[in-house]
N, C-alpha and C positions, 0 to 999 in steps of 0.2 A: 382873331377874327373867327367869327362863329358861322358854321355852314347852315344855311336855311334849308327848309324842306325841299325847295325847288332845286337847290344845288345837289342835295343827296340823291334825288331821283335821276338826275343827269350824270351822276358819277359812274364811271365805267370800271371801277376797281372790282376785280374778280370776274370780269366778263371772259377773260382768257381761260380761266379754269372751267367755267361752264361750257365754253366752246370745246375745250379738250375732252370733257366728259361726253359731250354729244357725239364727237368724232369717234371716240372709243366705243360708245354704245352702237353706233351705226356699223362700225367695223365688225363687232360681235354679231349683230343681226345678220349681216351679209355672210359672214363665215358660217353661221349655223344654217342658213338657208342653203348655201352651197353644199354643206355636209349632208343635209337631208336629201337633196337632189342626187348627190353621188351615191348615197345609200340606196335610194329607190332604184337607180339605174343598175346598181350591182345586184339587187334582189331580182330585178327583171331578167338580167342576163343569166342568173342562176336558174331561173325557171325555163328560159329558152334552152339552155344546155340540157336540162332534164327532159324537156319535150323532145329534142332532137335524139337524145340517147334512147329514150323510150320508143320512139317511132322506129329507129333503126333496129332495136331489139325485136319489136313486133314483126317488122318486115323480114328479118332473118329467120324467125320462126315460121312465118308464112311460106317462105321459099324453101324451107326444109334444112337450112343450115344448122339450126339449133332445134332440138326436140322440145315439145311442150305446147302449152296454150299461149297464143300470142298476147292476149290481153293480160293474162297472169304474169307473163314475163315483163311486159311493159309496166305493169303496176309495181312489180318488184324493183325494176330499175328506177322508177319514179320515187319509190320509198327510200331507196339508197341515196337519192338526192334531197331527201327530206321534204318532198312535195307529194301531192296526191294526183292520181290518175282520175280525171273527171269523165272522159269519154274515150272510147276505143272503137273504131270502125274499120272495115275492110272493103276494098273495091278491087276485086281481082287479086293481084299480088301486091297491091299498094295498101299500106297501113296508115291510118290517120289517127292521131292521138291528141287529146286536149289535156293539158296539165293545169291544175289550179293550185294557187297558194295565196297567202295573205301577207301583207307587209304593213305593220302597224294598223291592222284592221281594214286596210284597203285590199280588195281582191285583185289578183293578177291571174289572168288566164291566157295560155299560149297554145296555139294549135300547130302541130308539125306533121309532115307526111314523109314517108320513105317507101321506096320500092324500086323496081327496075326502071331504067330510063325508057321513056315512050318511044 
């Protein structure tokens, strides 16, 4: 018995293999998306930690705990975290710093403040 063209079109042989490949491909896409998101969150947390440490260093210098220039010390702490100090401001004994970095070409900027409690 010979299969006609109509029978060959309706034949489902090999459909399971195609479905398995599609499931594997979607699993890989989802895993890569989750990995990218986790990497971005880790990069942002690194910048947040650097901003907090830089603000604390600048506030310690403002309060006289550590000698030196507050902005220079904040920039030194930021450089130790492999990020850059974008801005450094003072209002009384309160230090405000902005730290900037990039993650795969996307800018990340975080502002932090430190000083005595109001």
